[in-house]
C-alpha positions as CSV (number, residue, x, y, z in Angstrom):
1,X,-49.5,-25.9,-33.4
2,X,-50.6,-28.0,-29.7
3,X,-50.3,-25.8,-26.6
4,X,-47.1,-28.6,-25.1
5,X,-45.0,-27.2,-28.1
6,X,-45.7,-23.7,-27.7
7,X,-45.6,-24.4,-23.9
8,X,-41.9,-25.9,-24.6
9,X,-40.6,-23.3,-26.9
10,X,-41.6,-20.6,-23.9
11,X,-39.7,-22.4,-21.3
12,X,-36.5,-22.8,-23.9
13,X,-36.9,-19.4,-25.1
14,X,-37.1,-18.0,-21.4
15,X,-34.2,-20.4,-20.5
16,X,-32.6,-18.6,-23.3
17,X,-32.9,-15.5,-22.2
18,X,-32.5,-15.9,-18.5
19,X,-29.2,-17.5,-19.3
20,X,-28.2,-14.0,-21.6
21,X,-29.1,-12.0,-18.3
22,X,-27.3,-14.0,-15.9
23,X,-24.1,-14.4,-17.9
24,X,-24.1,-10.5,-18.4
25,X,-24.9,-9.9,-14.7
26,X,-22.1,-12.4,-14.2
27,X,-19.2,-10.5,-16.8
28,X,-20.6,-6.8,-15.6
29,X,-19.8,-8.6,-11.6
30,X,-16.4,-10.0,-13.3
31,X,-15.1,-6.8,-14.4
32,X,-16.3,-5.1,-11.6
33,X,-14.1,-7.4,-9.3
34,X,-11.0,-7.5,-11.6
35,X,-11.3,-3.8,-11.4
36,X,-11.2,-3.5,-8.3
37,X,-8.1,-5.9,-7.8
38,X,-6.3,-3.7,-9.9
39,X,-6.9,-0.2,-8.6
40,X,-5.8,-2.1,-5.2
41,X,-2.3,-3.5,-6.9
42,X,-2.0,0.4,-8.4
43,X,-2.1,1.5,-4.9
44,X,0.1,-1.5,-3.8
45,X,2.8,-0.3,-6.4
46,X,2.6,3.3,-4.9
47,X,3.5,2.4,-1.6
48,X,5.9,-0.1,-2.8
49,X,7.5,2.9,-5.2
50,X,7.8,4.7,-1.8
51,X,10.1,2.6,-0.4
52,X,13.6,3.4,-1.5
53,X,12.8,7.1,-0.6
54,X,11.9,5.9,2.6
55,X,15.1,4.0,3.2
56,X,17.0,6.8,2.0
57,X,15.3,9.4,5.4
58,X,15.4,6.4,7.7
59,X,19.4,6.2,6.8
60,X,19.8,10.0,7.2
61,X,17.6,10.5,10.0
62,X,20.2,7.4,11.5
63,X,23.0,9.7,10.8
64,X,21.8,12.4,12.0
65,X,20.8,10.3,15.6
66,X,24.4,9.4,15.6
67,X,26.0,12.7,14.6
68,X,24.2,14.3,17.6
69,X,25.6,11.5,19.7
70,X,28.7,12.1,18.8
71,X,28.5,15.9,19.6
72,X,26.9,15.0,23.3
73,X,30.0,13.0,23.9
74,X,32.4,15.7,22.7
75,X,30.6,18.4,24.7
76,X,30.9,16.3,27.9
77,X,34.8,16.0,27.0
78,X,35.1,19.5,26.4
79,X,33.2,20.4,29.5
80,X,35.8,17.9,31.7
81,X,38.6,19.6,30.1
82,X,37.0,23.0,30.8
83,X,36.3,21.9,34.6
84,X,40.0,20.7,35.2
85,X,41.5,23.8,33.3
86,X,39.6,26.1,35.6
87,X,41.0,23.7,38.7
88,X,44.3,24.7,37.7
89,X,43.8,28.8,37.0
90,X,44.4,30.7,40.0
């Protein structure tokens, strides 16, 4: 066998081996990226799933704030009535 044939064969084998190793590394990097994206999507879905419960809590808090404001208004009215009644008592 001639040296040029051996060199050609070795270069070809090295190219095939390099392509195989590079392909495996690329595939592993792509798999890692896909797993990272899946984890991100799962985390975002967990956050999205909590939104309805958060909205319900917000509505409850808004209702409580409104009720408190109404109670404070009633207290003011009662206080004014008490003052007027006190003015009429001898």
